[in-house]
C-alpha positions in Angstrom: -90.4 -15.7 39.6 -87.9 -14.4 37.1 -85.3 -16.8 35.7 -81.9 -15.6 34.4 -79.3 -17.1 32.2 -75.6 -16.4 32.6 -75.7 -13.4 30.3 -78.7 -12.0 32.0 -77.1 -12.3 35.5 -74.0 -10.4 34.3 -76.2 -7.6 33.0 -78.1 -7.6 36.3 -74.8 -7.2 38.2 -73.8 -4.3 36.0 -77.0 -2.5 36.8 -76.7 -2.8 40.6 -75.8 0.6 42.1 -74.5 -0.8 45.4 -70.7 -0.6 46.1 -70.9 -4.3 47.1 -71.3 -5.1 43.4 -68.1 -3.2 42.4 -65.8 -6.3 42.8 -68.0 -8.2 40.4 -68.1 -5.2 38.0 -64.3 -4.9 38.0 -64.0 -8.6 37.4 -66.4 -8.4 34.4 -64.4 -5.4 33.0 -61.2 -7.4 33.4 -62.7 -10.4 31.6 -64.0 -8.2 28.8 -60.5 -6.6 28.5 -58.8 -10.0 28.3 -61.3 -11.2 25.6 -60.6 -8.1 23.5 -56.8 -8.8 23.8 -57.5 -12.4 22.7 -59.4 -11.2 19.6 -56.3 -9.1 18.7 -53.9 -11.9 19.5 -55.5 -15.4 19.4 -52.4 -17.0 20.9 -53.3 -15.4 24.3 -56.6 -17.4 24.3 -54.6 -20.6 23.7 -52.2 -19.7 26.6 -55.2 -18.9 28.9 -56.7 -22.4 28.1 -53.4 -24.0 29.0 -53.2 -22.2 32.3 -56.8 -23.2 33.1 -55.9 -26.9 32.5 -52.7 -26.5 34.6 -54.7 -25.1 37.5 -57.0 -28.1 37.3 -54.1 -30.4 37.7 -53.5 -31.6 34.2 -49.9 -32.5 33.1 -48.1 -30.5 30.4 -48.0 -33.7 28.3 -51.8 -34.2 28.5 -52.4 -30.5 27.8 -50.3 -30.7 24.7 -52.4 -33.7 23.4 -55.6 -31.9 24.3 -54.7 -28.7 22.5 -53.6 -30.7 19.4 -56.9 -32.6 19.6 -58.8 -29.3 19.7 -57.0 -28.1 16.6 -57.8 -31.3 14.7 -61.4 -31.1 15.9 -61.6 -27.5 14.5 -60.2 -28.6 11.2 -62.7 -31.4 11.0 -65.6 -29.0 11.9 -64.5 -26.6 9.2 -64.3 -29.4 6.7 -67.9 -30.4 7.5 -69.0 -26.8 7.2 -67.4 -26.7 3.8 -69.3 -29.8 2.7 -72.6 -28.1 3.4 -73.6 -30.2 6.4 -74.7 -27.1 8.3 -77.5 -24.8 7.1 -77.4 -21.1 6.3 -76.8 -18.8 9.2 -80.1 -17.0 8.9 -82.0 -20.3 9.0 -79.8 -21.5 11.9 -80.7 -18.4 13.9 -84.4 -19.0 13.2 -84.2 -22.6 14.4 -82.3 -21.6 17.5 -85.2 -19.4 18.4 -87.5 -22.4 18.1 -85.3 -24.4 20.4 -83.7 -26.6 17.7 -80.1 -27.6 18.2 -78.1 -26.6 15.1 -75.2 -28.9 16.2 -77.3 -32.0 15.7 -75.5 -33.1 12.6 -72.1 -32.6 14.3 -73.2 -34.8 17.1 -74.3 -37.5 14.7 -71.0 -37.5 12.9 -69.0 -37.4 16.2 -71.0 -40.4 17.4 -70.1 -42.3 14.2 -66.4 -41.7 14.7 -66.5 -42.6 18.4 -68.5 -45.8 17.8 -66.0 -47.0 15.2 -63.0 -45.9 17.2 -63.9 -47.0 20.7 -66.9 -49.3 20.2 -69.0 -46.9 22.2 -70.8 -43.6 21.4 -69.8 -40.4 23.3 -72.9 -40.8 25.5 -72.0 -44.4 26.3 -68.4 -43.4 27.0 -69.6 -40.7 29.4 -71.9 -43.1 31.2 -69.0 -45.6 31.6 -66.9 -42.8 33.3 -70.0 -41.8 35.4 -69.9 -38.3 33.8 -72.9 -36.0 33.7 -72.2 -32.4 32.5 -68.4 -32.8 32.4 -66.5 -32.6 29.1 -65.7 -36.1 28.0 -62.4 -35.2 26.3 -61.2 -33.5 29.5 -61.7 -36.7 31.4 -60.1 -39.1 28.8 -56.9 -40.9 29.6 -53.8 -40.4 27.5 -54.6 -43.4 25.3 -58.2 -42.4 24.9 -57.2 -38.9 23.9 -54.7 -40.1 21.4 -57.1 -42.5 19.7 -59.9 -39.9 19.7 -57.5 -37.5 18.0 -56.4 -40.1 15.4 -60.0 -41.0 14.6 -60.9 -37.4 13.9 -57.8 -36.7 11.9 -58.2 -39.7 9.7 -61.8 -38.7 9.1 -60.7 -35.2 8.2 -58.2 -36.5 5.6 -60.7 -38.9 4.0 -63.3 -36.1 3.8 -60.8 -33.7 2.2 -59.9 -36.3 -0.5 -63.5 -37.5 -1.3 -65.4 -34.3 -0.7 -68.7 -36.0 0.4 -71.7 -33.9 -0.7 -74.4 -35.2 1.7 -74.7 -36.0 5.4 -75.1 -39.7 4.7 -71.9 -39.7 2.7 -70.1 -37.8 5.5 -71.5 -40.4 8.0 -69.9 -43.1 5.9 -66.6 -41.2 5.9 -66.8 -40.8 9.7 -67.4 -44.5 10.2 -64.4 -45.4 8.0 -62.1 -42.9 9.7 -63.1 -44.3 13.0 -62.7 -47.8 11.8 -59.1 -47.3 10.8 -58.4 -46.1 14.4 -60.5 -48.9 15.8 -58.2 -51.4 14.2 -55.2 -49.7 15.9 -57.1 -49.5 19.2 -57.8 -53.3 19.1 -54.2 -54.1 18.3 -53.1 -51.9 21.2 -55.5 -53.6 23.5 -54.1 -57.0 22.4 -50.5 -55.9 23.2 -51.4 -54.3 26.6 -53.9 -57.0 27.6 -56.4 -54.4 28.7 -59.1 -52.2 27.1 -58.2 -48.7 26.0 -61.7 -47.4 26.9 -61.5 -46.9 30.6 -63.8 -46.1 33.5 -61.1 -43.9 34.9 -61.4 -40.1 34.8 -58.1 -38.4 34.0 -58.0 -36.5 37.3 -59.2 -39.3 39.5 -56.9 -42.2 38.8 -54.2 -42.8 41.5 -51.3 -41.7 39.3 -52.9 -38.4 38.5 -53.9 -37.8 42.1 -50.2 -38.2 43.0 -49.3 -35.8 40.2 -51.6 -33.2 41.6 -50.3 -33.7 45.1 -46.7 -33.4 44.0 -47.5 -30.2 42.2 -49.2 -28.8 45.3 -46.1 -29.6 47.4 -43.8 -27.6 45.1 
């Protein structure tokens, strides 16, 4: 039995001479054309992402927070790259071939921020929400998304100021950045009388179900 990954399946479709494969080939051509347009104009990629979230039922307010969070996350990732937390590209490629995950350090740092911010790691957070392969950030409530964004932004600013030279020092910065947000999260919980970390998925709580229904009625 031959096993194919997504890239291999697309190549297989392109090689099929049958006319029944033409719709798939036209779709692949359209997707390729759109990606080339996005390379020339990155704003198109951002707009496409917004439309995908809208089609899934997310509100404009949530999408705006999510897009801002992605920008902050990218800023933080670039900062970690700059501090030498990742390895050289040629060595990374070699490790990939050996089945080693080159994002391991990023996962470690992200877990540090999350633990200090929410009191749980990303894996524990996903388990609480009964998630498997779904993206955790796409299932966060508004408050979770805001605190997640704040924790990563504070960590970015501390890192830019202190310029940690090692992974251990960056872990310390990540914990401190998350701890600042953790204090704000606890104060919020005290005022609201309920935890910020929720079992709810953004698209499955009653209010959001109503939002999706209202949009479908328009």
